[in-house]
C-alpha positions in Angstrom: 93.7 111.0 88.0 94.5 113.8 85.6 92.6 112.2 82.7 89.5 111.6 84.9 89.6 115.1 86.4 90.1 116.8 83.1 87.5 114.7 81.4 84.9 115.4 84.2 85.7 119.2 84.0 85.4 119.2 80.2 82.0 117.4 80.5 80.9 120.3 82.7 82.0 122.7 80.0 80.8 120.9 76.8 77.8 118.9 77.8 74.7 119.7 75.8 71.1 119.4 76.8 70.5 117.0 73.8 73.4 114.8 74.9 72.0 114.7 78.5 68.5 113.8 77.1 70.1 110.9 75.2 71.0 109.3 78.5 67.6 110.2 80.1 69.1 112.9 82.2 67.1 116.0 82.8 70.2 118.2 83.3 70.2 121.3 81.1 73.7 120.6 79.9 77.0 122.3 80.7 78.5 125.7 80.6 78.3 125.7 76.7 74.5 125.6 77.1 74.5 128.3 79.8 74.6 126.0 82.9 77.9 127.1 84.6 76.8 125.4 87.8 77.6 122.0 86.1 81.3 122.9 86.0 81.3 123.5 89.8 79.5 120.2 90.3 82.1 118.3 88.3 84.9 119.9 90.2 83.3 119.0 93.6 82.7 115.4 92.3 86.4 115.1 91.4 87.6 116.5 94.7 85.3 114.0 96.5 86.7 111.0 94.5 90.3 112.2 95.2 89.6 112.4 98.9 87.8 109.1 98.9 90.8 107.4 97.2 93.2 109.0 99.7 91.3 107.8 102.7 90.6 104.3 101.5 94.1 103.7 100.1 95.7 104.8 103.3 93.3 102.5 105.4 94.1 99.5 103.1 97.8 100.1 103.3 97.6 100.4 107.2 95.7 97.2 107.3 98.3 95.4 105.2 101.1 96.8 107.2 99.8 96.5 110.8 97.2 93.7 110.7 98.6 91.4 108.0 102.2 92.3 109.0 103.4 92.5 105.4 106.1 95.1 104.9 105.3 97.7 102.3 108.9 98.4 101.4 111.5 96.0 100.1 114.6 95.3 102.2 117.8 97.3 101.4 119.5 94.4 99.7 116.4 93.7 97.6 116.3 97.3 96.5 120.0 97.1 95.7 119.5 94.1 93.4 116.4 95.7 91.9 112.7 94.9 92.2 112.6 93.3 88.7 115.9 91.4 89.2 114.5 89.8 92.3 112.1 88.0 90.0 114.9 87.0 87.5 114.3 89.8 85.1 116.3 92.9 84.1 114.5 95.6 82.2 116.1 98.8 81.0 119.6 98.0 82.3 121.2 100.7 80.1 123.5 102.0 82.7 124.4 101.4 86.3 125.2 105.0 87.2 122.8 105.6 90.0 123.4 108.8 91.9 122.5 109.2 95.6 121.9 105.5 96.5 124.7 104.2 98.7 124.0 100.8 100.2 125.6 99.6 103.3 128.5 97.1 102.9 126.4 94.4 104.7 123.5 94.9 102.3 125.8 94.9 99.3 127.4 91.7 100.5 124.0 90.0 101.1 122.8 91.1 97.7 126.0 89.7 96.1 125.6 86.4 97.9 121.9 86.1 96.8 122.7 87.0 93.2 125.7 84.6 93.0 123.4 81.8 94.3 121.4 81.7 91.0 124.5 81.0 88.9 123.9 84.0 86.5 126.4 86.8 85.7 125.3 89.9 87.5 128.1 92.3 86.6 125.9 95.3 86.9 126.1 95.1 90.7 129.9 94.9 90.5 130.0 98.3 88.8 130.5 97.2 85.2 128.6 98.5 82.3 127.1 95.4 80.6 127.2 96.9 77.1 130.9 98.1 77.1 132.2 95.8 79.9 134.2 98.6 81.4 133.9 99.4 85.1 133.8 102.8 86.8 137.6 102.6 87.4 138.4 101.6 83.8 138.8 97.9 84.4 137.4 95.5 82.0 134.7 93.3 83.6 134.4 89.6 83.6 131.4 89.7 81.3 133.4 91.7 78.7 136.3 89.3 78.9 133.9 86.3 78.3 132.2 88.0 75.4 135.6 88.9 73.9 136.6 85.2 74.2 133.4 84.1 72.6 133.9 86.5 69.7 137.4 85.1 69.2 136.1 81.5 69.2 133.4 82.4 66.7 136.0 83.8 64.2 
């Protein structure tokens, strides 16, 4: 939105009559050629498009939610697992220190059950940093214990 609005505004400023003639437009150019009205027309056009998008996006979302009966928000346990982890991916898992999100115990238990069903190690939900293997309370996590054991076997 910012790029389109700024681009349209700058066209109103810097358009030349020669550039307009190249596209078979009889417009006398923009503010740089003395046509300050074109800046206002560009701003009005941008405001119209923003309003159009707001109305139609809202209508489409209401149709999906109320007519198609598809929820627009993931469940609490899905959000706890993470929207990318639901699909078997984990992007940018640098840290698990999330402030302000406190899931209910039931949602956390359901998420743990769903995650343990795929047979993968999901220590991040258990409160362990995957890089260091140390939990919030200072305990060493299972993934760190396994990686230490693998390092010993490799030596």
